[in-house]
N, C-alpha and C positions, 0 to 999 in steps of 0.2 A: 505495501500500499503505500501511497506517497503522501507525504503531509500536507499540511497546507502553505509550512513555511519551514525551513530554509536550509539549506541550497540540495537540490535534485542535482544526480549528477548525469552525463550522458547515459550510463550503463541502466539506469531505470528506466530513461527516454525506450531505449532498444530494447526495453525488458518489456513497455508496453506498447511498442509495435508489435514484437511480437505474440503477445495475448489478443490481436486486436484481429489476427487469422485474418490477412486480407490476403492477398496472394496471386490477385491478376494486374494490381497495380503498385507505382511506388511509389511510399510514405517515408516524409522525412518529417522530421518536428526541431524546431529553434525555439530556446527556454532564456527568457533572462529575467533574472531575480537583482530587485536591490534595496538595499539598505542606504537611506539616504539622513542624514541631519542636519539641520540650517539653523543658526543663530541670526537674526534680525537686528538691525538699528534704524531708526528711523528719525528724523531729524534730532539726531545726537542722543538720541535715548535707547534703550532696551526694549527692545517690543518684541520678544517669545522664541523660545526653542523649540523648535519641531522634528518630529522623527516622523518618516514614512517606510513602510514597504511595499515595495510595490514588484508585482509580475506582470509579461505576458508572454502567452506561450500561441507559437505560429505554426500551424500543421501544413504542409505543402501536400498533394497528392496531385499525382499524373498517371490518369487511365485512359493507355490506347490513343496517346498524342494530345490528351485533351487534358488541363490543367484547374486544379483550382485552390486558393487557398482558405481555412477558418482560423480565427485571432479567437483568443481568451484574455480577458487579464486578470481572473482570478477563477484558481482550478481545486480541483481535488483530483482523487483517482476515477471516480467512475466519471465528474468531466473530461478527462480526454479520454476516455475511451470512448464516449458518447461522441466526442468533435473528430478523432480520427473516423468514427463510422459514417459523421455526417457532412467529413469533407469528402470521404469516397462515393458518399452518393452523388453530392454538388457535382463530384467532377464527372461521373459517370453521365447524370443527366443534364447538366450544365456548364460543365466544365468548353473554357479558352482553348481553341488549338493556337490563337494568335499570340498569348502568351508564355506557350510553352516550352519550359525548359527541361533542361536531364542535369539529372544529382553527380557531381561529379565522385568518384567513388575511390576511396584510398583504403577501404576495408582496414583499416588500423584506426588506433585511437591517437587524437591527438590533445597534448596537455599543456597549458599554458598557466603558470600561477603566479602573481605577484605581490599576492595578500603575505603580509610580515605580523601584525601584531592589530590590537584594536586600539581605537583612541579616539579621545571624547574633549571632548569641548572646553576652555576653560575660559567660562564665559568670561571671569573678573579682571583677566589679564586683556581680552579684547575690550573691557568698558573700560581698564585705566590707560588704555592707548587714546580708545575715542576721546576721554576728558580731559585729556594732555593736549588732544590736538585742539576742541572744541575752545578751548584758553585763550588758541592764539588769536592776534588782534585782526582782523578783516573774516575768521571762519563766522560762516555763519547758519549754517546746518550743514550735518554728515549724515550721509546713508549708506550701511553698509550688508551686505548680504555673504557670508559665512556656509560653505557646507563641506561635506565629508560622505562620500559615495565608496561603499562597498558593494562591488559590482559580480555574479556569477551569470554566466553565460555557457549552453550545455546543448547540445546537437547530436541528433543522430538517426541514419535511414535505415532503411530497411535490408539494404547489401553488410552492414555491421560499421560503415562507418562511423566514429563517434568522435566531438572535442569538446574541452571545455577550457575555459577562461577564467581566471578570477583575476580581481584588479581593486587597488584601491585608490582614489584620488581626493583630492582637498582643491578648493577652488577659490578666491574672495574680489566680490566687485565692490569699488567705493566710487560715490560722487560727492562731492564735497562741492559747496553752492559758498563764495565770497562776495561777500557788499561794503562796499565804500559810496556810502552816502546813498544818492536813487543807481549808484553803478554796479553793475555782479557780473560774475564769472563761474563760470565751472569748469571743473577738473572731475577725470576718471581718471581711476586705476584698474587691471585685474591683475590677478596673480594665482598662478598653482603650483602644486607640488604633491607628491606620492602622498604625503601625510599630513593632518592637521595641524602638528609642532613644525613641519615644515616651512608653512606658512610666515613669511616675516610681515607682519600686521601692521609693525609699526613705521616700515618704507613704504607700504602701498598706503598708507594713509599721510604720510608726509608727500609722497608724489603725487598724491591727489590734490593736496592742498597747494604745492606749486603750481599747478594746472590753473587753478581756481586762481589764487592771485595774481598769476599771469596775464590773466584775459581779464583783467579790469580795463577799462576805457577802452574797450575795444570798439574800433571804427571802419566800416568799409573800405576793402581797398581798391585804388583806382582800376579802372577798366583797362586792361589792356590785354597782348599775348607778351607769354611770358613763361616761366618753369616750374616746375611744381617737383619739387623738393616732399616727397615721403618719406616721414619719420617711417622709421623699423614699424612700429605699431599700426601706420596707417599703411605699409608695404605687406603684412598681414592681410588685413582686410584686402588689399587690390589683388593679391596673387589668391584668395579664399574667393574672389568670384571670379575669377578665371578659370577654376576647378570645377563651378560651373556650367562653364559654357562646353570642357572639354569631359563632361560626364558623357559618355556613351546611349544614354538614354536619351537626354534631349539630341545629341548629335542624328539620332534613330528620327526623331520628332522632329527636324529640323529645326528645332528651336532655340540654336546657339549659332552667334556671328561666327564661330570657326566650323561650322557644320561640312565646308569642302577645302579645308584648308590642311589635313593630314599628307605631312608629307613636305609642307610649303614653309618659308617663312613668312613668317609670324612675327616676330620681335628683333630686338636687335643682336647682333651675335654678340655680344657681350652677357646675355641673358641668358641662365640654364634654371633650370629644375629640375631636381631629380628625389624620386619616390626613394628612399631607403627603407627598410624593413626592419631595420636595427642601428639605434644610435644610442652611443654609449650614454648613458644619463635623462634617456628618454621615457617619460613614461605611457607612449605612446606605442611601443617596441611590441609588435604583435608576428606569430609564426604562422596565422590562418587566417582567413575573415571572417565573416559571420555565413557563409554558405559554405565554410569547411575547404575552403579553397586557399593553398600554399599561398603567403605572401611573396610579391618578388622585389629584386631593384631594378630601376628601369629609370632612363630617362624621362621626363614627358613633356620637357623644354630641353635640345641642345641643339647651343651656339645657335639660339633665335628660331629652330624650325619645329614645331610645331611635332612630335614623333610619338608619341601612346595618346592614347583615350583611357578613362578610366572606364572600367567597366564593372560588369557582374555578370550572373554567367547568360542570364537573358541576350543582355546588348550584345556583350561577347561572341555568342551564337548567331545572332543576328548581322555582326559586323564580319562573322570569320573569322572570330579569331580567340586563342584560346581566353580563360579569364584570368587577371593576372593576382586575385588577391586583395579587391580594392572595395567593395560590397559589407560596409560597417552601419549597415540600416539598423540593425537592433541595437546594437552599443552605440555606435555613435551618434546615428541619426540622419546616415547616409551614404553614397560614395563618394568614397574621396582617399586621398592617399594616407600611407603608413605616417611617415615623417618626410613632409615636404623642405628642401632643402633649396634655399636660392644662393647660389654660388656669390660669395661674395667677393667683394673688390679690394683695393688699395686705401682708399681715401675717406677717413676720416668724417664723422656729422660736421664739425667743423671749417673741415674743409671746405666740403661738399655745398656748407650756405655762403661759403666764398666764392664760391663760383655762377651765384646768381645774380645777375644785376640788375631782374626784377621779376617777383613772383613769388608763388607760396608757400612755406613750409607749414603742411600740411600731416597733425596730428591724428585729428579723429574727424571724418563725418559719418554720419548716421544714412548715407543715402548709397543705393547701391545701383549698378551699371543695367540698364538694359540688357540680357542677355542676350534677346531676339535678334536686338540692331548692332548691341555694341556700345550703343551711346551713352553718353556718359552726361549728368546734371547734378552735380553735388554740391550741397550746402555745405561751408565750409565751419561746423562744430568747434572746434580746436586746433587754432592754427595762426601765423604769423606774417605778416607782408618785409618781405624784404627788396630792399635795394642795395645795388650797387655793395652784395657781400656783406651787407649787413641784417641782422634782425631788428625791422622801426617802429612795428605796433603791431598787437592781437587784433585778430579783424573778425568783423562778423558782419550778417548782411550781403554775402560773397558766395558768389557761385563759380563753381571752375565746370568748365565746358570741353568735349570731347570727343573721341570714339577710341574704347579699348585699341582696335587695330594699330589707330594711330600710337594711342602714345605706347603700346609695343613697341613699334616701331622707333619710336623718337627718345626710347632711354641712353641716355649719352653716360652716366655716370651708375656705379655704383657702389655702396659703400663698405666700410669696413665693421664698422659697430651691428651687433646681430640682435636680435631680440626674439624669445622662442616662446609661442603661444599656440595652446590649440592643437599642438601636433605642425607648427611650421614654422622654420626658422628663416627669417629675413632680415636682412640687410636696410639700410637708406636706399632710397632707388629716386634718381633725378632723372626728371623725361624732361623734353623742351616742346615748343608750341603750344602751348597750354593758352586757354581762353579762360581770362578772370573776369567775369564782371560784377563790379562792385557801386561805387560812386559815380 
């Protein structure tokens, strides 16, 4: 019997498949279980500590070339047996051949565990840091969200392939509002670590405060064609949008501006993105993805040439390729690289600022490109106007306009300062010929 909670491994899932006695169809089960603890600080006050235990069970059935999928968010032993039979009946009666895929069979058990110990929040130390920061001059409010997650992912199919992955991760997001008379500025900082005690809470808050204060007295930039200097934080967002464009499913549906550019020069020759299955110290290392496909090392963009899609099994087969282990739809929310590394250059961030005659140093924008067309129209949330190689003032009410393809091709320099977040390792990037629309 499978209990209500926590943790169920792939051997147990395999036994459930065998108990179903379905012999004329292929069955695969995926199970994600999470134990999430959070702390919230709103308007500089502790507002609560919360714990949630979540589960998501996905059953996939292929019957004579027709596929059906069934999901459960709460389960017990009886639920799984009923769900298997329901999925089987759905495949027989209403299964789709359009979405049909094959299971990649390894006939062995894959195991990756990086859970080492249970850790608890020290709420007092969090609030001690918050109380210290809120006493600083010009700090108006602090909003922070801290989380610690233990995750277990298991999968099995009727051919005996099984996989178990367990991990821990902690994260902190802080927003600080500064105020000086009628002027207001905001700053945001994100941190992540393998364990909650690995988060530098004070450094996270200090960084958000410095940013918030630096954004006081912001004003619109002049309307010019100039350079755009992406801070490593902004580079991470920029590259993340590019991953959406090279997603095999988006390519198949012709919903990407890069649909016809495989094997072609899409970026400056100095621009490289490498997907690494293992990177020392990374909390995103994976030996296999959520479909039990082995992860691989590969270039996505090499010397500016778009060389590889990001695929799941379905899109890989439709594109006549082998899947390369990039489907993390259950554990990470989508198809993505394991560790995306943008090859760094030799210039420091300060050196790159010195190369800008007129332009914007962008730290954060909340707008994303149009993946279908590649068009970019992004409001600067946190950024600064640069003139003659010097940062002059913070900007507001300023838009950055262009096209992703043009921006990639107009990359002129890549920095040496690297930021790692969300499995993306990115340096600062300098882009020429960007439309800046301010006053």
